[in-house]
ZALUMPA-784836 format. One record per atom (N, C-alpha, C): x, y, z. Coordinates in steps of 0.001 Angstrom, whole numbers, plus 500000, padded with zeros to 6 digits. Last residue first. Layout:
N
XYZ ...
***
This chain:
434
126835843584763954 126932843237762508 125548843554761869 125923844107766489 126782845125765921 126786844874764369 124736841622767046 123924842822767122 124660843954766358 126851839945767103 125863839702766054 125017841009765968 128162840699769383 128806840835768072 127844840835766980 126342840028771295 126805841375771242 127361841667769880 126295837276770884 125056837981770692 125427839469770579 128899836609771698 128432836451770277 127159837165769993 128784837147774499 129692837873773568 129220837730772085 126811835282775147 126550836706775397 127407837555774577 128171832952774510 126943833272773806 126645834761773998 130199833003776468 130549833162774980 129345833466774109 128895832772778791 129705833958778515 130037834125777063 127581830266778611 126856831487778717 127689832686778313 128949828102775997 128915828574777354 128238829886777532 127027826630773355 127743827793773832 127782827914775461 126489824327770817 126619824477772275 127503825711772602 124265824857768031 125628824780768582 125608824966770057 121856825466766691 122518824174766464 123944824158766834 121061827973768004 121373827836766551 122229826665766179 122161826820771115 121659827935770318 122032827824768830 122152825546774030 122210825029772632 121429825954771881 124199826564776629 122950826848775936 123162826297774404 125294826057779891 125535825799778516 124222825838777777 126688827538782740 125522827229781997 125941827043780572 129421825811784311 128926826965783688 127478826555783060 132147824806786567 130727824707786089 130186825946785486 135361823987785493 134561824974786027 133027824845785590 138293822207786051 136789822071785446 135912822975786256 141556822423785188 140469822957786007 139157822696785207 144310820303784982 143061820735784314 142073821214785328 147835820097784823 146593820279785610 145470820910784821 150077820287783356 149600818864783651 148324818927784591 150678822971783130 150474822113781943 149877820851782184 151261824878784977 151709823597785192 151577822691784068 150382827291783871 151641827257784752 152221825969784919 148053826960782599 149308827139781734 150577827019782546 145602824599782954 146380825649783630 147742825758783019 142784824223780828 144140823824781277 144900824930781822 139541823626781453 140513824824781366 141924824322781814 136476822602780525 137783822185780535 138779823331780342 133511823239782142 134340823664781103 135809823290781453 130612821267782663 131949821623783159 132857822093782054 127165822408782477 128290821559782046 129615822065782731 123724822378782669 124880822684783349 125967821844782864 121673823520779855 122172822504780889 123291823110781527 119072824055777680 119907824825778620 120349823698779693 118009823962774182 118358823332775554 119219824200776398 117306825650772166 116681824371772141 117002823657773501 116675828706771112 117237828038772349 116589826799772382 115313829926769166 116501829342768850 117262828582769970 113174831212770508 112928830103769628 114111829371769060 114362833384771737 114167832239772587 113709831010771695 117095834971770659 115793834532770111 115480833346770945 119005837410772449 118735836057772024 117325835714771657 119492839960773340 119142839732771942 118950838418771492 119861840320776052 121062840549775114 120712840354773776 117539839586776974 117816841028777084 119073841303776238 117802836831776698 116772837565775847 117035839105775891 119765836372778679 119963836014777292 118956836773776319 118530837172781012 119767837788780683 119981837612779127 116344835452781114 116140836887781065 117379837564780584 117668833027781488 116867833253780265 116581834799780044 118786833480784006 119641833167782838 118886833509781630 116579833733785574 117446834921785430 118454834765784201 115562831200785320 114770832306784909 115586833547784725 117582829504786393 117264829332785074 116418830715784460 119828831268788648 118858830391788370 118346830480786895 123481831473788406 122159832185788515 121082831134788150 125902829818790188 125309829954788979 123986830533789108 128903829933791927 127525830211791997 126956830479790583 131401827602792779 130920828522791763 129440828705791868 133913826863795327 132665826711794645 132332827840793733 136683824929796504 136201826212795786 134832825895795102 137779822827797650 136563823231798358 135920824573797624 139415819981796346 139200821517796311 137903821746796963 141761817386795519 140742817902796425 140687819446796310 142017816362792186 142752817001793317 141663817646794140 141694813124790512 141029814429791026 141912814968792164 143265811908787676 143364811873789122 142669813257789658 142390812296784789 142634810996785538 142489811115787022 141319813218781623 141482813667783024 141488812389783890 143203813216778621 142090812769779412 142419813172780825 144259813447775313 144220814018776512 143008813624777345 143907812492772717 144662811620773576 144613812144775105 140616812808771417 141869813421771773 142480812380772717 138506812329768394 138748812449769865 140126812985770167 136391811436765874 137367812442766335 137365812425767814 135809809152763195 135855809402764617 136842810529765015 133591807895760838 134652808872761079 134564809185762565 132656805186758904 132821805706760139 133837806787760190 130155804064756616 131485804705756797 131478805287758217 128584800995756362 128545802288756764 130008802810757039 127209798748753735 128085799066754832 127982800525755264 125668799000751577 125026798470752747 125881798665753958 126593800332749387 126891798881749460 126191798241750623 125917802967749763 125059802197748892 125375800708748966 126411803723753368 126851803616751931 125942802818751114 125754805986755964 125396804718755279 125858804886753823 127977807197758360 127224807484757075 126906806265756313 128447808445761486 128116807241760767 127420807560759516 130844809823763641 129906810092762596 129727808857761758 131471810409766928 131448809183765901 130321809627764871 133521811793769247 132473811995768238 132573811054767215 134403811933772540 134509811001771375 133342811241770393 136272813895774937 135120813646774090 135432812593773048 138535814912776154 137478814302777013 136203813858776296 138806817317773647 139393816684774869 138250816074775797 138077818480771174 137647817124771562 138274816505772785 139012821047770993 139880819991770348 139449818532770832 137777822278774139 138247822458772782 139062821308772331 134834821012776012 136299821446775832 136607821715774358 132772819976778684 132859820604777386 134321821099777303 131401817310780353 132514818121780214 132627818707778784 128097816856782021 129067816697780867 130242817812780919 127542815710785305 127498816818784365 128528816629783251 128085813773787347 126715813784786593 126588814898785528 130695814211788268 129511814528789199 128191814614788444 131409814387784832 131954814676786235 130870815050787157 131851812640781842 130959813296782839 131692813334784212 132909813002778528 133314812662780010 132321813381780890 130704812011775908 131309813009776701 131807812477778030 129943811292772530 130198810853773893 131040811814774576 127665811771769889 128634812393770779 128772811760772172 127125810810766709 126837810389768064 127952810955768911 125745812035763805 126879812180764669 126429811879766132 123453812085762182 124411810984762045 125533810987762964 122222814476763066 122668814321761775 123758813180761574 122927813945766481 122281814793765513 122971814577764154 122931813409769987 123032812791768613 122298813712767639 124807813363773180 123704813701772207 123979813193770867 126055811538775069 125539812871775428 124462813283774446 127186808535776704 126411809161775563 125848810504775866 130242808877778485 128738808451778412 128179809189777147 133038808073780323 132487808446778991 131208807930778850 135027808748782649 133628808357782702 132926808804781474 138309807940781209 137390808593782050 135987807998781983 139923806359779687 139803807720779246 138742808434780064 140020803739780716 141276804618780863 140908806079780574 137980802016780212 137772803033781317 138989803994781443 137828801380776712 137827801006778081 137476802183779045 137808801474773999 138687802445774721 138790802171776214 135757799846773319 137143799243773300 138126800225773756 133537801406773225 133656800455774311 135057799947774434 133765802859770809 133895803452772135 134243802519773210 133068800910768780 134380801539768835 134719802087770237 130435800355769410 131319799174769100 132796799581769144 129127802705769374 129652802171770545 130615800952770551 128508803044766698 129450803886767310 130040803384768626 126669800939766329 127811801072765449 128838801868766171 124590801496768207 125340800319768328 126657800317767574 123757803998767047 124245803902768454 125087802679768709 123087803586764415 124241804515764677 124729804370766134 122629800074763999 122139801420764025 123280802290764420 121799796622763810 122663797764763185 121964799058763285 121609794281765943 120758795302765545 121555796515765099 123851792674766357 122771792071765600 121805793245765160 127165794186766029 125775794065766703 124806793373765738 129405794346764468 129412793387765626 128047793133766174 130298795847762247 129143794949762125 129204793864763207 132169797840761994 132598796359762291 131600795344762259 132109800225759271 131690799587760380 132095798257760635 135222801705758079 133890801189757882 133462800433759111 136994804829758578 137059803389758285 135585802939757994 139256807205760039 138113806931759095 138198805406758779 139981809321762815 139990807964762187 138894807857761242 142039811450764558 140999811354763567 141092810020762946 142898812988767665 142902811804766879 141757811840765854 145087815611768874 143774815195768396 143909813819767600 147091817006770009 146715815864770609 145431815158770182 148153819316768763 146841819464769482 146441818211770293 150632818148768018 150504819515768587 149312819660769440 150047815772766773 150919815768767960 150837817116768697 147371814340765535 148032815665765426 148785815857766739 147176811244764153 147372811980765309 148089813318764958 145011809231762264 145899810240762304 145960810861763559 144146806185760715 144209806948762023 145359807957761948 142257804495758264 143376805439758613 143199806068759896 141185802043756009 141201802550757359 142420803307757559 141432800687753584 140592801994753626 140579802714755001 144520799296754402 143357799400753492 142717800683753435 145640800965757023 145398799544756673 144294799556755716 147797803301758821 146856802918757763 146772801366757501 148355805855760996 148371804425760819 147406804134759685 150628808639761640 149448808038761104 149627806570760913 151855811487763375 151795810032763265 150490809547762498 153669814404761996 152542813731762849 152625812245762651 155722814534760368 155848815182761644 154812814634762593 155384813121758034 154848814560758014 155086815185759474 156507810546758537 157119811469757624 156623812904757765 155570808386759907 155852809629760689 156522810701759877 153385805775759650 154052806788758935 154273808020759761 152768802295759674 152928803515760406 153708804492759529 150314799823758743 151517800563758389 151488801895759083 149477796735760330 149097798149760126 150474798973759760 149569793928760708 150175794529759466 149697795928759304 146647793600762703 147821793077762189 148259793805760942 144284794565763701 145519795453764093 146811794779763521 141269795219762285 142280794107762476 143597794919762636 139683797423762493 139015796107762516 140023794916762804 140817800025764665 140960799183763524 140281797939763569 140034801047767317 139327801517766093 139498800689764903 141621800060769398 140207800186769545 139499800346768263 144271800311768467 143700798982768753 142279798898768862 144444803118768203 144616802213767114 144013800878767302 144030803940770856 143030804198769813 143198803381768570 146312802841772018 145035802615772667 143971802738771572 148425803949770639 148097802491770404 146790802106770871 148824806383771611 148117806350770394 147631804886770102 148299806648775171 149054806181774039 148273806065772707 146871809550776695 146866808102776430 147687807759775214 147932811913778997 147863811629777674 147945810056777405 146301813385781777 147052812278781388 146866812067779811 146082815879784301 145977815505783009 146843814292782611 144409815900787344 145732815574786675 145510815222785207 141920818267787992 142377817032787672 143813816986787221 139661820124789972 140927820009789343 141302818568789152 136382821694790162 137211820565790334 138637820733789489 134004823463792016 134956823476790955 136037822387791210 130618822689792932 132100822661793126 132846822750791821 127951824964792934 128467823862792420 130053823837792693 124941826380793753 126349826401794114 126939825067793744 122426828290792028 123093826995792357 124535827237792732 119373830033792743 120777829984792383 121435828741792827 116185828267791964 117272828933792837 118575829040792358 114929826876789964 114282828071790503 115092828827791567 115699825587786996 116166825691788253 115640827017788849 113277824342784850 113939825557785301 114464825312786664 113073821983782331 112836822226783733 113785823367784169 111689822650779034 112711822486779971 112358822574781388 110140821971776524 109622822142777929 110702821852778971 111567822026774238 111242820786774738 110844820845776243 111839824865773527 111332823928772554 110856822574773297 110895827127776188 111795826427775290 111158825336774514 108582827682777753 109123828837776778 110102828211775807 107432826151779610 107259825751778252 107813826781777277 108785824640782496 108480825818781847 108359825469780345 108575823202785804 108586822964784330 108040824271783683 111002823780788255 109673823969787836 109605823799786261 113147822422790899 112818822796789543 111313823153789331 115785822209793181 114293822497793020 114083822894791565 118134819607793123 117811821061792814 116340821161792604 119755817414795282 118674817706794468 118592819199794225 122175814958796046 121958816418795845 120761816635794827 122462812504798596 122100812889797256 121778814360797154 122924811985801285 124104812338800440 123743812705799013 120655809186802003 121468810352802328 122557810591801325 117748808302800015 119061807986800603 119823809330800965 115354808617798782 115545809278800118 116887808919800767 115416807236796371 115303808747796362 115654809434797685 115240804683797333 116486805129796750 116536806681796645 112640804747798319 113804804403799154 115075804937798601 111297804944795897 111287806022796888 112312805909798018 111809802379794841 112180803493794102 112298804699795137 110510800731796738 111991800557796478 112537801767795764 107901801561796580 108533801765797788 110084801631797592 107198800798793831 107237802153794199 108081802322795556 108234798519791803 108154798604793316 108336800083793650 106064798322788942 107455798643789504 107216798783790991 104781797396786213 104580796933787591 105879797139788303 103445799131783484 104559798706784262 104201798455785661 102269799453780088 101951799158781567 103197798650782253 103575801807777842 103372800289778165 102866800423779644 103874803890774955 103381803618776299 103304802168776518 105099806723773143 105050805271773296 104731804911774760 104466809483771230 104524808926772594 104258807452772478 105852812181769160 105321810791769391 105334810385770830 106937814598768092 105689814513768949 105023813241768946 109448814604767033 108277814027766158 106973814215766907 110975815598769213 111184816147767782 109960815803766910 110288814284771485 109890815690771399 110088816156769887 109000811394772450 109941811895771317 109444813281771054 108817809630775354 108441810787774671 109535811299773679 107389806891776821 108577807405776065 108203808523775235 106091805772779945 105809806521778754 107204807030778171 104545803358781956 105827803960781527 105638804532780162 102099803204784554 102508803261783115 103829803786783016 100346803415786748 101144802270786451 101554802038785017 098912805529787504 098354804856786382 099240803598786019 100625806167789765 099106806067789945 098555805200788784 103267806291788870 102904805362789984 101309805069789896 104714806636785779 103513807097786596 103106805954787613 107641807561784486 106947806487785153 105908806943785945 108790808763781371 108135809033782593 107533807686783192 111708809653779511 110858808500780044 110139809002781336 112909811302776545 112470811347778017 111634810210778314 113534810836773923 114553811427774845 114123811645776243 113288808406771210 112646809164772422 113903809875773085 112236806907768157 113213807551768985 112385808108770231 111701804652765750 111092805069766994 112152805643767968 112670803516763517 112365804981763414 111818805524764726 112857801022764115 114098801588763616 113955803036763365 110336800116764712 111356800342765881 112587801010765383 107367800887764182 108479800840763289 109810801228764125 105038799002765842 105869800089765954 107061799870765079 103356796785766235 103543797394764907 104383798630764805 104981795323768991 103854795404768031 104178795830766596 107044794918770767 106815796385770279 105689796551769129 107088793142773755 106497793173772382 106356794664771873 110220793194775581 108714793435775451 108340793412773989 112672792777777610 112094792000776516 110581792228776522 115318794591778404 113897794753778603 113199794059777383 118152795037778472 117625793716778581 116098793718778937 119262797497777974 118782797188779513 118037795888779531 119754797366775357 120815797729776185 120533797133777577 117177796922774228 118327795982774067 119308796182775169 115815799398774783 115325798069775271 116349797000775294 117506801187773472 117341801255774878 116903799952775444 117012800204770845 118437800195771401 118366800263772875 114410800844770388 114803799459770347 116234799279770887 114406803569770675 113676802903771615 114099801464771673 117297805501770128 116314804577769533 115656803788770674 117464808829771556 117960807481771484 116801806572770953 118467812288771388 117436811216771140 118171809935771228 120289813838774131 119877813594772777 118983812443772616 119875813942776922 119996815197776132 119734814986774755 117286812121778699 118443812097777790 118596813563777203 115811811622781804 116045812514780724 117387812182779958 113115810263783610 114509810122783257 114675810865781905 110794811148786269 111144811263784718 112667811045784680 108248809727788376 109636810322788141 109777810396786582 105323810310790124 106286809409789748 107609810045789531 102498811663789227 102973811051790481 104037810068790201 103364814133786801 102757813005787272 103130812613788695 102784816746784428 103396816333785741 102601815157786284 102779815535780992 102271816329782148 102965815872783391 102223814671778020 103411815051778753 102981816121779901 099668814257777121 100295813088777761 101476813611778577 099071816799776121 098146816278777027 098845815103777805 101016817175774218 101044817947775500 100119817395776495 100134815244772282 101435815144772925 101502815826774165 097820816470771426 097693815156772094 098957814867772892 098861818654770130 097929818835771299 097825817582772106 100572817582768112 101146818434769156 100204818586770395 100916814411766829 099948815366767143 100416816260768286 102587812217766203 102775813448765524 101761814502765831 100911810047767669 101662809960766389 101647811447765799 100431808422770727 100432809703769995 101347809697768851 100786805794771275 099562806365771639 099345807819771127 102192802767770314 102274804180770132 100826804730770356 103085800262772857 102306800828771696 102401802308771573 104642797467774232 104670798916774002 103856799220772769 103478794966776569 103886795413775218 103721796927775057 104525795550780050 103647794962778946 104191795451777577 106944794653782419 106385795666781419 105580794962780262 107933794087785493 107169793546784549 106553794705783680 111391795292786320 109984795260786475 109164794546785268 114002795444785901 113587794232786591 112138794128786683 114296797837784642 114638796681783891 114178795392784492 113658799535786839 112793799592785663 113132798175784883 115836798981788559 114495798591788943 113555798625787746 117872800104786933 117885798694787289 116479798245787722 117202802755787038 117162802100785708 117188800602786011 117820803248789725 116456803336789294 116236802725787984 120604802861789641 119747802077790517 118289802080790107 121321804961787842 121675803591787566 120811802647788366 120500807219789404 119838806895788137 120117805483787651 122321807050791535 120896806927791798 120239806563790420 124807807328790243 124510806033791014 123056805926791282 124707809816789163 124798808658788248 124398807438788983 122670812577789883 123440811480790557 123447810201789631 121395814763789154 122230814267788045 123090813057788626 118055815730789925 119338815265790268 120106814744789041 115366817787790767 116130817275789728 117456816875790346 111992817991791977 113360818169792208 114164817407791112 108800819425792449 109618818585791722 111114818902791978 106162819073795134 106913819777794018 107821818870793164 104819817638796960 105463818869797427 106221819620796292 103795815367795647 102868816492795957 103510817725796510 106360814731793122 105370814350794131 104541815527794651 108866813702791031 107672814367791088 106809813809792318 112199813981790175 111339813278791068 110056814203791195 114112813585787386 113250814430787950 112254813744788848 117432813003786272 116281812412786848 115507813539787561 119748812761783611 119031813565784718 117845812782785119 120911810997781768 121763811885782377 121098812737783529 120560807323781317 120022808763781249 120866809759782088 123288805416780021 122445805774781131 121800807165780959 125084804386778151 123799804951777709 122911805267778750 127337803552779542 127489804591778637 126183805157778169 126357801471781224 126950802569781787 126966803749780839 125419799707779332 124491800205780363 125077801378781136 127684799031777809 126615799961777238 125646800490778233 130721799083779592 129501798555779247 128520799475778707 134110799103778306 132983799842779047 131676799308778604 136500796551778733 135596797262777868 134507797952778742 139771796738779829 138469796379780319 137441797204779613 142466795501777988 141501796690778231 140189796188778698 145566794352778657 144142793978778561 143377795190778895 148615794639776709 147739794881777784 146322794422777597 151549794831775481 150518793876775600 149736794150776816 152378797765773656 152462797021774944 151314796083775006 153816797514770294 152711797817771329 152842797103772520 155510798885767524 155437798018768731 154259798385769533 156258798849763950 155459799325765149 155617798407766341 157105798114761513 157656799416762003 157175799705763436 156011795821760486 157381796040760335 157946797048761247 153440794412762499 153873794762761117 155403794820761211 154313794733765694 153029794879764878 153556795301763503 155892792739768245 155956793486766941 154607793441766198 155582793560771593 155483792610770541 155427793331769229 156988793747774986 156514794246773733 156406793204772674 158038794245777841 156923793487777454 156249793936776166 159848795922778848 160305795028777789 159230794144777294 159534799265779859 159035797870779832 159534797145778663 160170801856779927 161351800950779950 160898799487779902 157799803186779987 158638803409778811 159760802380778719 156731802398782479 156083802105781160 156984802133780046 158607803562784164 158386802133784172 157757801625782928 158047806249783511 159398805671783430 159408804163783391 155407806561784331 155760806662782839 157076806005782551 155631806264787005 154817805332786276 155173805291784801 157229808452787624 157717807249787780 157056806124786939 155283810417786791 156578810474786214 157190809016786337 153227810017788588 152984809755787200 154306809733786442 154485810704790988 153973809241790845 153823809025789367 154863813395790508 155980812564790694 155627811097790439 152227814240790494 153057814414789239 154296813516789333 151622813676793230 150926812961792071 151604813107790779 153296815395794545 153429813937794736 152780813136793523 152312817874793613 153739817501793342 153879815957793462 149718817883794633 149965817975793213 151307817472792789 150310817823797407 149574816803796805 149819816698795295 151529820429797637 152267819135797890 151733817932797359 149485822157796957 150617822004796027 151512820830796317 147682821424799274 147235821255797810 148496821136796805 149118821977801681 148749820577801303 148535820433799840 149226824764801777 150443823967801762 150223822526801266 146547825505802060 147408826048800989 148689825238800695 145969824274804455 145249823794803263 146013824329802021 147574825805806227 147809824319806089 147140823800804732 146418828326806085 147711828127805593 148029826673805339 142921827924804943 143963828087805860 145290827908805294 140729829883803071 141539828615802977 142727828837803970 
***
């Protein structure tokens, strides 16, 4: 890094922080306020709601052709490909494999086409509704039909949905413009990683066959006002009671309650579903809250789902951000009640990343084969490894407090928990001693 680059970076950070200070000063002195109940004020603002098509976009794409397979996490490319799928003619969907492992593996094979991947399962009916794909689902029990990967086969002109957990496959005929898709794949500026399919892990992961160089990012940290979450989560924001007696802030109205831990910046909310969607399910229910946070909290997208918990994460350059205290994340737990309504519990943080700071620093990650070899040599049980992905670790810089470093790392889903590679290796060593 040259002397000039070293000088520009701190100067840019200082200017951004100064800009944020003046913005805050204007915000704090604003007289554009209205009373809420007896004790509370809020700024009258308009929040641009996040669209479900953005939030539920697949997170990875694998291109398959005669020269091999490549993977990308480009959000713009995946969005464009998904748009072409939505605009294609698709016939009725039928179940072609029902819980048969051998038949499932025969269908899940390398094809002439491409694959879209979710980390967590998604309801097939919700996917079709989100992207406006009007097809006949026949006798499929749509409220139990999940999937986490989509394949489009150019040769057979089929679209297939794979549910790895239950070994189910759903299939339909599709008429998609292959030339338009390939033209999108060949656009300049896209980053692809060479991959190979390997079956050692539960869901036949794609292995990166070369070491990876990924950029490290820095962002200005911004804390969102508590009122943003209050207005997004409560069914009705009139006459909400505010309590500051405990040192932390809480809002209550009937059975709904939002609590802010001021030291950690964490938000916890409990209530009941808003019942805004025609098709009630955990994804629609959870998103009815998330969408009202708007775009102020960053590029928030659906990440995974398990045991009634839908997890949304901030994404940077197509990769999810991992953090402590739910920073940059929203976790929504949906529990059905006997009355027919559902109980909602939401955990998130007021801390968000806002303004990127230019940086040319890179981090090299080992390829997938070396990673798996390192883990197994340290005592990891390969049967307990359910997924391996690249994620960005949220690291707050203590010297400035207002800067967050995002460092790329391998993340491993091991024994029903996400670990960065370094922490899993440490845990494996400790478990070995015990």
